[in-house]
C-alpha positions in Angstrom: 213.5 -137.5 57.0 215.0 -135.1 54.2 215.0 -131.0 55.1 212.3 -130.7 52.4 210.1 -133.3 53.8 210.6 -131.9 57.3 209.7 -128.1 55.9 206.6 -129.8 54.8 205.1 -131.4 57.4 206.1 -128.8 59.6 203.7 -126.2 57.3 201.2 -128.5 57.1 200.8 -128.6 61.3 201.2 -125.4 61.1 198.9 -125.2 57.7 196.3 -126.9 60.1 196.6 -124.7 62.9 196.3 -121.6 60.7 192.9 -122.9 59.1 191.6 -123.7 62.5 192.3 -120.2 63.6 190.9 -118.9 60.3 187.6 -120.3 60.6 187.1 -119.0 64.4 188.3 -115.8 63.5 185.5 -115.6 60.6 183.1 -116.3 62.3 183.8 -113.6 65.1 184.1 -111.2 61.9 180.5 -112.2 60.5 179.1 -110.7 63.8 181.3 -107.8 65.0 180.8 -104.3 63.9 184.5 -102.7 64.1 186.1 -101.1 61.0 188.3 -104.6 60.6 185.1 -106.5 60.5 183.3 -104.8 58.0 186.2 -104.6 55.9 186.7 -108.0 56.3 183.3 -109.5 55.0 183.3 -106.6 52.5 186.9 -108.3 51.1 186.9 -112.1 51.8 184.8 -113.2 48.5 188.0 -112.2 46.5 190.9 -113.5 48.4 192.4 -116.3 49.3 194.3 -115.0 52.0 193.9 -115.4 55.7 191.7 -113.5 58.5 195.7 -113.2 60.0 197.0 -111.7 57.0 194.1 -109.6 56.1 194.2 -108.2 59.7 198.1 -107.9 59.2 198.0 -105.7 55.8 195.3 -103.5 57.9 197.3 -103.1 61.2 200.2 -102.2 58.7 198.5 -98.9 57.0 197.4 -97.9 60.7 200.8 -98.4 61.7 202.0 -96.2 58.9 199.7 -93.6 59.5 200.0 -93.5 63.0 204.0 -93.8 62.7 203.7 -91.0 59.7 205.6 -92.7 57.6 206.6 -91.4 53.8 205.1 -93.4 51.2 202.8 -94.8 48.7 201.2 -98.7 49.3 202.0 -101.3 47.0 200.9 -104.4 46.3 202.5 -107.2 44.1 199.9 -110.2 42.7 196.9 -109.6 43.3 194.7 -112.4 42.2 190.9 -111.1 42.5 191.8 -107.9 44.0 190.5 -108.8 48.0 193.9 -107.9 49.7 194.4 -104.4 47.7 190.8 -104.0 48.1 191.7 -104.1 51.9 194.1 -102.0 52.3 192.1 -99.2 49.8 189.9 -100.2 52.4 191.9 -98.8 55.4 193.2 -95.7 53.3 189.6 -94.6 53.2 188.9 -95.2 56.9 192.1 -93.0 57.6 191.2 -90.8 55.2 194.5 -90.8 53.8 195.2 -90.0 50.2 198.3 -92.3 49.3 198.4 -94.0 45.9 197.6 -97.6 46.1 199.6 -99.4 43.3 198.7 -103.0 42.2 200.8 -104.8 40.1 199.8 -108.1 38.9 199.6 -109.9 35.5 195.9 -110.2 35.8 196.4 -113.3 33.4 196.8 -115.9 36.7 200.6 -116.8 37.5 203.4 -117.1 35.2 205.1 -120.4 35.3 207.9 -121.0 38.2 211.6 -121.8 37.2 214.2 -124.3 38.3 215.0 -121.8 41.3 212.0 -122.9 42.6 213.0 -125.9 44.5 209.4 -127.1 44.5 209.6 -126.6 40.8 207.0 -129.7 40.1 204.3 -129.1 42.1 204.3 -124.9 41.8 204.7 -125.4 38.0 200.7 -127.1 38.0 199.5 -124.1 39.4 200.3 -122.1 36.4 197.7 -119.9 35.3 195.6 -120.3 38.5 194.8 -117.3 40.6 193.7 -115.3 37.9 191.8 -111.9 38.4 191.0 -110.4 35.6 191.6 -106.3 35.2 188.6 -104.9 34.8 187.3 -107.3 37.3 189.4 -105.8 39.8 189.0 -102.2 38.3 184.9 -102.7 38.8 185.6 -104.2 42.5 187.7 -100.9 42.9 185.0 -98.8 41.8 182.2 -100.2 43.7 184.1 -99.6 46.9 184.8 -95.8 46.1 189.2 -96.3 46.2 189.8 -96.9 42.4 190.6 -92.9 41.8 193.9 -93.6 44.7 194.9 -97.3 42.7 197.1 -97.5 39.9 196.3 -101.2 38.5 199.8 -102.4 36.4 199.5 -105.7 33.9 202.2 -107.2 33.4 205.0 -109.6 34.9 206.8 -108.3 37.4 210.4 -108.1 36.3 208.6 -105.9 33.2 206.3 -103.9 35.0 208.5 -103.0 38.3 211.6 -102.0 37.4 210.7 -99.2 35.3 207.4 -98.1 37.7 207.4 -95.0 39.3 205.7 -95.6 42.8 207.8 -93.0 44.7 208.6 -94.0 48.1 207.0 -96.9 49.8 204.9 -97.2 53.2 204.0 -100.2 52.8 205.0 -103.2 50.6 202.7 -106.4 50.1 204.4 -108.8 48.2 202.5 -112.1 46.8 204.2 -114.1 44.2 204.5 -117.4 44.8 207.5 -118.0 43.4 211.0 -118.0 43.2 211.8 -115.4 40.6 208.4 -113.4 41.2 209.1 -112.4 44.9 213.1 -111.7 44.2 211.9 -109.2 41.5 210.3 -107.7 43.8 212.9 -107.0 47.0 215.6 -106.3 44.2 213.5 -103.3 43.2 211.5 -102.5 45.6 212.4 -103.0 49.1 215.0 -99.9 48.9 212.0 -97.8 47.8 210.2 -98.7 51.4 210.7 -96.0 54.0 212.6 -96.8 56.9 209.7 -98.5 59.6 207.5 -99.5 57.0 205.8 -102.4 56.5 206.7 -105.2 54.1 204.5 -108.6 54.6 205.2 -111.8 52.6 202.1 -114.0 51.6 204.4 -117.0 50.7 206.9 -117.4 53.1 205.4 -120.2 54.7 203.9 -122.6 52.0 206.1 -122.0 48.4 209.7 -123.0 48.8 211.1 -120.4 46.0 209.5 -117.5 48.2 210.7 -118.5 51.6 214.2 -119.5 49.3 214.1 -115.5 47.8 213.5 -114.2 50.9 216.4 -115.9 52.8 219.1 -115.0 50.5 218.1 -111.5 50.1 218.1 -110.8 53.8 221.2 -112.7 54.0 222.6 -110.9 51.3 221.5 -107.4 52.5 222.3 -108.5 56.0 219.2 -107.5 57.2 218.9 -109.1 60.9 215.2 -107.6 61.3 212.8 -110.5 63.0 210.4 -111.6 60.6 207.1 -111.4 62.5 204.8 -114.6 62.1 201.3 -113.7 60.8 200.2 -117.5 60.5 201.9 -120.6 58.6 202.4 -118.9 55.5 202.9 -114.7 56.0 205.6 -113.0 57.7 205.8 -109.4 58.2 209.1 -107.2 58.3 209.3 -103.7 59.8 212.0 -101.8 57.5 215.0 -101.1 60.0 216.4 -97.4 60.2 219.1 -98.7 58.6 219.4 -101.5 55.9 
């Protein structure tokens, strides 16, 4: 079996396991009354992220607040705004006034490039995962998290390098393709405060995303482990050095 076929086989098996777990946790969150369960029920119609990745984002906010880690919160790739809304609700729950930066084309996924090993499959998704800017803004307004949010429309390579986010405490990268993920890492990794959280949505699903992360970590000699969330999601605590 070729390496790519091995990878696809492993991620397919992992995906089935993750989806079964998500179904179980979805049911549990439908009847629970804790803060995360309530937030989960609120944002679930607006996101494709599974329970484990959403919980990871919630825990990331709790981590940086408890640790007094400075910086704003940023999401790169918002679609209909569900996962960004979860970040905003977590900040609101802790009465934390950090800015929430949300970067997206708000026109669906851009096309992948030849740098994506699974280009032929990825190309079929061009234009999907679309969330309209007004739709996301309306969602944030209903949840009373719009005032602290900055919604930035455009392709990552055009908006992120010139953005004035300042230091970041939490960075959520959900860019799918190689160039998108690479752009986020190159321009935003150094803004993340030591001890801050970087969550990667597509590491286990899209080969381009995984390639960009692995190349970046190798080039920067980052040896910190990637914490497994589910078949595709990973989390990295930024090392104190590096």
